[in-house]
Steps between C-alpha positions, in 0.01 A plus 500: 500500500711741700479447875518779751621260766791265544444142611579620854200732490704821496461791255692430183607703196217754493577681825565835332185481289297401804631803687383716211160330509470570872555868427244501219200356690293644783456158654747271675763277337571203727801271449638189673683616809262790565336496841153483343580229245380199702159653566469638147562165331261304726164429342171371634538135395759345731581236238663763280858585602656705222792743513470782249810686395310824554159618613369840397210615714348747257333820614303571184449414134803703394716281724355189338576634154856581602554154649353316202728693264796418727415129498458487123816704435703260714318187383387413851223255576243656731186422697216732599367504854171657600364549849350164590531124508622354168444138602693369197817681610562661162548850648862433594809375324848369570785730393286732289306816579169538684281796407314547828176701489408445866551867592255614230180464699314829455132480405300786344119482502247695294173417677293692246635305203528183712860448399809412706860520380755303703876454496634167381631415847166546675313221673124466517524637855629827352221511242228411752621765746470766231170390342283381790467846663302584184294180522683367193716198418693346215466122460813354658590173667408348837821593687572870546879454496489374140669729248267659249734467200557126488144414594344732242730420209427128540127531568400572858215311668369631829191582702350715224565270204140392438354845562752723319740267318867424540774750576616492138146572378505824697842617380423804284848646448865437581838664493786273406866514416599304191821308437627808317447706817211693345209600722157425356162614633248264348127443501256340258500800269875557478607134470213254502717194434738576787214559743347173384830326572546661843165356609640156580825491302727551799829688508596420143484852361685728740512626856151618595563790735141625533163327467168682465183322613129546456342526847164373624270583787586246773452511875584637741337177621430178313326186625741212553396138518760309703412149613742238632444123513717209607677292232257210502239739362701597188281301261174633642627858509638492145180341367308788657755745358447357149120524520515850645740636240311347205280811468663739745446874459791700357516702821657204682854366456584189700769242558535177695821447697593146608777506760563581864226670700616851601656560839260783579325611818160454334570129438457246782845420636475126443460551123777753438763357265297187429420402138187662366324679217400868485262677268578872473283729287475874440162654411534855368145591596313637799514273805143374470547389141848367570377289789229353279742424215747310720235322708531161320861449609398569860233231500737201512445370850741507793780734387811541712439874474288744301676836487271651238386859518558854380868591475690807383636432152845607622486233770397234249794595280734435796325186621761255369812719529640321808483166319770608253798637697833597349753218489266202501560248220234523228418297190161552336351334195155504345258355248164615368232242576217404264268453799472391859350155465527204736832378352656844537379539858626151589849587376500834681417318822772240438775748419407727787549207735846416360655848494846487662477844664224617732538847345407375151151554361301359209275781382202518264425845357159557348542694174251634244290810544650821362843347444346211309316719252820636343570331167817284479653727236407828672809489724825307498376313809307260279213259558279561805239228451602275791264521797769430761871540562687241707795657679755293690673732746788308651650692791758367747778613734792254494737514198564129554142440389534677166512196274223322690262793453600569141445138399167474683372817332597381153337161553189668636461716189560199275224313683245757381621528140216293353244717681647827377481720194882488497545871570704632790463836671829683447504655847514144640751350254741295708844604381402497129670161467294416193600828337342562163242223541357674809470829315346354186235319704430814706467743211376267228687478170343805336563725800851359541586598143358848548697547825817394316431757226461782754813373670693520173402864460580607856788267590649338188814386684299338781661702778192450721520124534515428872125468554245300295699553185346483155784535247459769234336380181474665163309830506 
């Protein structure tokens, strides 16, 4: 593999070709030694410290095509960076080339057709800002600074998941650049297999420079259930959560967060930062109905705070943004749970108490509803039968604590293995340490084979291999 950097981190043999590339693109070519290089190479997860040989901040799809052709012609390894988090750190690379889409954030909305088309570098904040003035929304995540590309291509669970499905379920078309540099506009009619693969199959098939979503009537206000209890109430709260979610209406999507109580003005000062458990739920209904639907989680006695009430959907989308700042150290893993019985709740309580960082949370996402009614083979995403997702979000500040938090997270996930379906959620994948085994369990064997066949057609040389890579199989 040709490198475009020396071991000293300086531009190597391709300087002339890089100069030509800089002339050919509308965007910015950034190299080591440039004034903007340090900021351009920094990514959200502070654990990831990579030094690309070159970063191309693309202005449009034509730029992406030009850069992909350049990388292939010069046999350069490359990574693709969208506009958001990328907790696994796969959006950067040492020595190679980063195709940076973060400047491609424009969003076009057709309110009559209820369709939004967004650039591959957009975040959900960009999409929400364009769609909510029309009273519309695309199902995204629960943090507005999340990039739309990575979240959607690997699934996408958020506040609308039970009402309108996952992000990938609402992806109706895409524009992508293949390993050959070709630009494809695809939908279910033009390339059904590729659209199937894009709905959960990750970045295996090309650089997705535009995503088109089906929109739904949402807001401008939703009813939010938001109840906080101290840590010694975890068992009681989660038992109530399990009973409540057993037959919960599709209009409500909820999660339980076990971790530190928020440092917020609405919370009594003596409880801020103390261990606790929060139930947060979004009801996409009128306020009267929403209040009735979330009432059971508000009936557990003596909460630290009950912040429930009507809330602008835009505000809900930003509710957790401050909890995930740039530069913090992040390591997230997950498992799908078969249920939320007494053994599972006991372990959640135990592992919440032993977490080495006060910023870490042990979260239980209620699934089902609209996202659960999609057949396992209908999208690459795979089986959706689990009623809950357990997400271990390890977050900490001091690099000296890296190994402590990594080891704790891995042991925590292992402790729930016998209570799980074995599937992981590929947006919370750790660092893909288990490689192919993680992907096979996530997709299921039949879907894995079909993803590999689409991969073989679009990327037979496996150029797009930095993310959740499925090697090309026989077509």
